[in-house]
N, C-alpha and C positions, 0 to 999 in steps of 0.2 A: 555458418548456419545453413539450414536448408529450406527450401520452399515446402513448406508442411501443409498438406492438403487438409489434415485434420489433426487434432491433438493425439498424441500416442496414448495418453492414459486419461480417460474421461470417467474414472470410477468415482463414486460418491463416496467420500470418506466419513467414518463414523456412523454409517447407517447399516445396522445388522439385522436384516429382515427376519432371520430365523431365530433370533434370541428373544423369546417371549418370556416377559417378566411377570411375576405374580402381581396382582392389582395392588397388594399392600406392601409390596418391596420397593424401597426407593432406589432409584437408578443412580449409579455414580455419575458424576459429571465427566466429561470427556478428559482424557489424560492431556495435560498440558503439553504442549510441544516445547522442545528445548529452545531457550531463549537465543535469540541471535546476538552474539558477542558485540558489544559496543566498545570500538577502540577508544582509549583515553583522548579527551579533547574533541571527540567528534561531535557531540551536541553544539558546543560553543563555536567550532569551526562551521557547522551547518548554519547556525544563526548568523554568523558573520557574512557568509556567502549569501544568504537571503536578503540581509539588510544593506550590503555593500553597494549595490546599484542605486539605492535611494539615499545615500548619504546627504545630498544637497536638500531634499525634502524634509529629511529627518532633521537637519540643522535648522531650517526655516521652522519647523514645528516647535523645536526647542526654544528658539528665540520668542517665538510668539507666545508660548506658555509662560516663558519668563516675564514678558512685559504684562501679561494677564494677571500674573501673581503680583507684580509690583502695584498694579491698579487696584487689585483686591485688598492687599494689606495696607493700603493708604487710608482705607475707611476708619478704623479705630483711632488712628492719628487725628483724622479730622474731627472725630468725636471729642478728643481731648482738647483740640484747639478751641473747638466751640464752647466747651465748659470752662476751660481757663482763660480764654482770651475774648471769644465772640460774646458770651453773656455778659461778662463784667463791662464790656464797651457799651452795652445797651444803657448802663446806668447813666453814661455821659451823652446819651442820645446819639451814639454813634453805632448805626447798624451795618455799617460797611464790612467790618470783620466777620461778623456773623454770616452776612449774604455771601462774601467770598468764600467761606468754609463750606456753606450749603452748596453753592455752585460747584466747587471743587469736588465734593462728594458725590453729587449726582454725574458730574463728567466722569469720574473714576469708575463709577458703577455702570454707565454706558459703554466706556471703553473696555471695560472688563468683559462685557457681554459680547461685544463684536470681536475681541480677541479669542473668547472661548469658542465662538462659531467658526472662526478662521482655522483654529487648531483642530477642531473636530473634523472639518473638511479635509485638510491637509493629511491628517493621520489615517483618516478612513481610506484615502486612496492608496496611502502606502500599505496599510493592512490588506486590502483586497489584491494589490499587485503581488504581495509577498505570498499569500495564501494560494493565488492563481499559479505562481511559479513552483510552490511546493508540492501542490497536487500533481502538476505535470510532470515534476521530477519523479514522484513516486511512481506514477503510471508508467513512464518511460523506462524507469530502472527495473520495475517488476517484469517488463517484457524482455529486458536484456538478461536477466538472471537465468541461469542454466537449468535444465530440466530436473536435475537432482534437487535443486532448492524447492521447486514447486512440488516435488514428490514428498518432501519433508514437511513443508509448511502449507497448511490449507489456505484456500483462496479467501475464505472468511477473515482470516488473520491479516491478510494484506488489505482487504477492504477495510478493516478497522483502521488500519494506519492512515489510509486516505480520507476516512470519514470521521469517526469519534476523535481520533487523535489530533487531526487537523482542526476539528471544531474546538478542541482544548486550547489550542494555540489561538485560534480566532478570538475567544473570549479573552485571552490575556492580552492580545495586541489591540483589541477594539476598546476595552474597558479597563484592564488591569494596568497597562503602561501609563494611561492618563492619570490614574489614581496614584501610582507611584511618583510620577512627575509632581503631581500637585502636592502631595505629602511631603516629598524631599524639599521642594522649594519653599512650602509653607514653614516647615520646621526651621530650615536655614534662615529664612528672612525674618520670622517672628523671633527667633533665638537672638540675632542681632538687635533687633528693635528692642526687646525686652532688657538686654544690657544697656542699650542706650538710655532708655527711660529711667531706669533705676538698677544700678548694677547689683545691689544687695538682693532685691526682689527678683531680679533676672537669674542669679545664682541659684537662689532657693527654688525657683521654677525649674531650671534645667537639670538640677540633681534628681529629678523624677524620671530622666531618661535611663538611669542606670537599671533600676528595677524592670523598667519597660523593655530594655534591651535584652535583659536576662529572660523575661517571659517570651520574647519574641524568638530567641535562640532555642528555647525549650520547644516551642511549637515547630520550628523548622525540623529539628531532629525527630521529634515524635511523629510528624505527619509525613515525612518522605516515604518510608515504607508503606504507610497507608495508601498514598495516592499511586504508588506503583502497583500495589495490589489492585486498586480501583481500575486502572488502565488495562491490566491483565484480565480482570473479570468482564469489563466492557467488550474486549475482543472475543473472549469466550462465548459471550451472548451472540455476537454476530456470527461467529463460527457455527454454532448449534443451529441458529436460525437458517442460515444460508444453506448448509449441508441438508437440513431437514427438507427444505423446499427443493432443492436439486434432486434430492432422492424421493420426491412426492409419490412417484409410481409404486417403488417397492414398500413405501410407508403404507399406502392404501392397500396394496396387494396382500400384505402380511399383517394387517391390522396393528401397526405400529404406533398409532395415534396416542394411545394411553401411556405406552412406555416412553414415547419421545416427549410427552407432556411431562412426565415425572422428571425425566433427564433434564428438560429445559427449566423446570421449576427449581431444580437444584443449583443450576448455574445462576438463575435469576436471583436465588436468595443470596448466593455468594456476592454477586454484583451489589444488591441492596445492602448487605452488610458492610462492604468495603465503602460504599458511599455514606452510610450512617456513620461509620467510624471517622471518616473525613469530616463530617459535618460536626461531630461531637468535638474534635480537636479544635475546629473553628470556634464553636461556642465556648470552650474552655478558655481559649486565648482571649476572645472578646470579653468575657466576663472579668477574667483576672486584670486585663489591661484597663477596662473601664473603671474597675473599683480603685485601681492605683491612681488613675488620673482624677477621679473624684476627690479622693482623700487629699491628694497633693494640692489640688485647686482650693479646697477648704483651708489647708494650712497656709497657704500663700495669702489668701484673702484676709485671714486673721492677722497674719504679719503685717499685711498692707494696711489694715485699719488701725493697727497700733502706731504704724509710722505716720499715717494721716493726723492722728490725734497728737502725735508729738511734733508735727509741723514739718517734718523732713520730706514728706511726700505730698503732692498737690492731689485734690479730689479727682480732677480730670485725668491725671496720670494714673491713679488707681483704677479709674474707670476703664481707661484704655487697656490697662494691664489685664484687668479681668476679661475684656473681650478678647485680647490677644491669647489669654490662656484657653478660653473656650475654643478659639480657633486651632490653637497648638494641639490640644487634646482631641478635638473633634475628628481629625482625620484617622484616629486609631481604628475606628470601625471600618473606614475605607481601607486601611492598611491591613486588617484582618481579611477582607475581602480579596485583596490583591494577593496576599500570601496564599489564600485558597486557590486562586487561579493560577499563581506561579507554580505551586507544588504540583497542581495536575497538569499544567502545560509542560513543566520541567520533565515529568515522568514520560509524557507524550512525545516531546521532543527527543528523549533519550532512544525510545524505541524506534521513532522514524529515523533517527541518525544511525542506528544499528542497521536498519534495512538498507539505507542508501550507501552505507559504507561496505556492505557485503558485495564483493566482487564475484563476477561469474567464473565458475571454474573452467568453463569452455569459453576462452577469451579470444579476440581477434589478435592476429600476429603482429608483432612489432614491426616486421619487414615482410609485408605481403607479397606473394607471388601470383601470377596469372596462369591459368591452365593453358598449355601449348595448343596452337591451332591444330585441328583435326580434319581429315578429309572424309571420315566416316562419323555417323550419328551417334554411335556408343563410344564409351571410354573404358580403358582397362582398369580394374579394381585390383588391389594387391594388398592382403593383409599379411604383414611381415612380422613374424615372431610376436604376435599380438597377445598380450595378457591383460585381463581386466577383471576387477573386483569392485561391486557396488560398495558404497561408503559403509564402513564398519561391518562388512559382510564377508563371506568366504569367496574365494575367487571363482568366477562363472567360466571364464575362458582362460584355461591354462595353456599358454603358448599355441596359439591359433595361427596356422598359415593357410592361405587361400589365394589362388590366382584366378580372376574372372576375366577371359579375353574380352576385348570390346565387341558388343553385339550380341553376346551370349545371355541367355535366359536360364537362371539357375534357380531351382526349388529346393527349398531347405525344410525338411521335416524331421520329426522327432518327438519325443514325449514332452509333456509340459515341463518346464525347467530345464530343458536340455541346452538352452542357451541361443535358441533361434532368433528371438527378439532382441537379445543382446546384441547379435551380430548387425541386425537391421538398424539399432539405434547408434551404434559406433559408426557405421557407414554413413548414417544421416548426420553424425557428428552432434548428436544430443549429449554424448559423453565422449571423453578422450580416453584412449587406452592406457592403462597403468604402466605397461612397458610396450616396446615395439611401436609400429606406425601403421597407418593405412594410407595408401597412395591411390590418386586418380591420375592415370597417364604419367606416373612417376613423380608426381607432386604430392607432398604430405598435406592431408586434409588440414593440419594445423596451420599450414603456411597460406591458406586460403582465406581471404575475407568472407564475411557473411554473404554479401551479394554475389560474390564470384562462385561460392559454393551452391548458392540457391540456383544459379543458372545450370549447374551441373547435376544436382541431386534433388529428387522429389520423392516424397514418402506419401503413400495412400494407406490408410490404416482401417481396422475393422469396422469402428463406428465412423460413418462419414459426417463429420461435424460441419454443419452449415450455419453460418451466421444469419441473424435477422437481417432481412433485405430481400431483393429480388433474385430470381433464379440467375438473371444475366450478371448481377453483381458478384454472385457466389462463384460462377465460372471464372469471371474476370480476375479473381484473386490469384489464379495462376500466372496472370501476366497483367499487371495493373496497367491501364491505358489502352488496352486492347480494343479495336473497334468492333461494332455490333456484329458486323459481317464475319469477323474472325471468332467470335463467341459463338455465333450460330454454325459456322463451319466445324468447330471442334465437336459441338453437340450432335451434328448430323453424322460425323465420323464415328462417334461412339455408339450412335443409336438411340440418343436420348432427345432428338428433336421432335419426334411424334408425341410423346407424352408431355412435353413442355408446351407444345402448340395447343394441346388440349386443355391446359390449365386456364383458369378464367381470364387471366391477363397475359397469357403466353410467358415470354421470358421477362416480363415486367411483373410476374406474380410473386408478392411477398410470400416467402417460405415460412415466415414466423420463427419463433424461437426454436433453435436446434433443428430447423428444417422440419418441424412437426406436421406441416400441411402436406407432405408428400411421403411415400412409402419408404421403407429401408433400401429396397432395391433402386428406386428412383434416386435416392440421395447418393447412393454409390455411383450410379451413372453420372450424375452431376460431378462428383469427385473425379471421376476419370476424365470427363471432358475438361475439368480444371487442370489436371495432369497433362493432358494432351496440350492444352494451350500453352502450358508453361515450356513444353518442348525440351524436357531434360535429356542429358546424356544417359543418366543412370536413374532408374525407377525402381523403388522399393515398395513392394506390396506385402504389407503386414497383416495376413489373414483377412485379406480384402473381400472374401466371399463366405466367411464362416458363419455369418448371422443371417444369410439369405436362404430363402426357399428355392426349390428347384427351378421354377421359371425365372426367378430373379438371378439365380446363379448362372443359368445359361445366357441370360443378356449380359451379365457383367463379363462372363468369360468371353463373349464375342467382342465386347468393348476392349478387354484386355489384349487380344490378339491385335487389335488396331493399334492400341497405345504401345505395346511392346515391340513393334516392327522395328528392327534396325537398331533398338536400344539395348544397353546393358541392363539386365533386370535381375533383382533378387526377389523371389517370391516365398514369403513365409506361409506355409500351408498346414492346415489340419486336415481339409478335405483332399483326398487324393484325386479327386476329379480335376483339381485346379493344377495338379502336377503334370497332366498330360500335355500341356502346352509348353513344357520346359524342354530346353536341350539337354539339361544336365540336372541330376538329383543328388543332393548331399543329405545324407542321414546323420543326425547329430546325437550325441549322447554324453551328458556331463561335460559339455563344452568342447567336446572333441568330434571331429568328422570320423564316423566308423564305417561309412560306404560312400562311395563316390562313381558316379556313372551315369549313362543315359537312362531314361525311364524303362525302356524296352530291356536293356541289359540287367537292371536291377530286378525287374519283374520275373525274368526268366532264370534268375539265380536263386540261392537258398538262404539269403540273408534277410535282415530285419524289413528292409523294405518290400521284399516278396512277401513276407508274412502279414505285413500292414495292408499290402494291396489285396491279399486274399481275404483277409477279415473284411476289408471294406466291400468287396464284391459280395461276400456272403450276406452282408447287412442289406444289401439291395434286393435280395430274393424276397 
């Protein structure tokens, strides 16, 4: 990787300022990006890796909830004992059994409350630690992914992974898992108790689980695609909102508010429809399961009443049976909510796992090398039979050979699409060549680790991206940990010190979002100060002056002379005034070098560069 002073591509995607839509014509929602493939088993592997470090606390929580359920399910047994043993003992003036049962009942209730509190406290800590870990993984991995990934997938979709998808997991971990554990333990313990109390009634009650299981399976199969669609729709909402806000200037400049509102409304309706479908499935499941439970409870009560009149079952046992049946079927509503959370979280986990399983196409080497020691500031750059094609696109560089001696400044010119920026991106190792190799003092760029390459190659691009923070902090990005004196020295060398000193707080002035507090030329000077502080051996300037006015361009050109001194430099230029400081000029066309020479040689010739130079001189008149 390289020390990148600004992002190469800061275009706002999905904002088309020239596309005016009729007021009554609905805008189509943005095209869905291709899904990130999810390797088999990736979601479960991710979940295991998240929960693995917390095995002890999870085991403690399981033990606590198991004891809590034991205390809770003892209640109906106490009622049965009170009816069948405690109350009859009162007839003999013996209140001891009834008092003992009441005390035991109150003790179980108090113990259950304390254990429930303990479980919530332990599980909440585990949940927050897991989510903290997951958000950090998403953020770190998104930064690791190569440039080609970020050019295919919008930032809004990645934001969705770290926000709405993580929120879906939070709901499952904080509420759903407790409901699942409670339902599972309740069903298991109550089933055993019912069979112990009376095996005939117990079997009659447990037969109800067959239709309930069929209803649950139907819900799972029907709701799974619904929740996947819901997660996709939620991501589309964030994408549309984020990109509209990022492109707010062209939105206002070209009156896109109405068109964007229509487009956002279409995506919003898709999200609402997907959510409504999910709620409908939950309502269908809850209604069918609740009706089944009520019918079965009625049948068991009728059968129990017959057995009581027959004398084979005591009244207290039947009472406890009815209470347990209520507890057995009561969690069905909780199970419906759990399945709702589970399906949503499963879809979210699948998308997060796909993102985290996606490996960078530009990866660190298995056996890294270091750059050889050098007695000069610059380094030799060599493109050796390099071929390159963007993903699923035609070849941009067909067999490209180029040798740049150490310390030489080379300007690359040509029409749009000639391959100039591709050369810069390959040298910065934003991409790896399809064939051939690129070397720095004989070392293949693919054999260098990110930090090693960052020390050697720096890029300054057309739009000088500044982060929110102070001027000093933005300059220090070139070399984290630099002293204030070093930062100011770099700014003075570039010629940026005077305007920085005039800012309200000097070097401590907050430049705000994207550096909006200072002008484009000033932002570019800060970017050059950043590059000078990084002190690279190879500097890439990708159209670094194309967006500046004449005074700003002159200031930046003076800064360029300071930065380029002694370094190997590649200048991608549209303005031919920038080329004048180069030692050598390359004219590219369709990925090939068609002219190569010094600026004066090519100007005095009759080739393309001479024609371009003459057209540029004429435009100045």
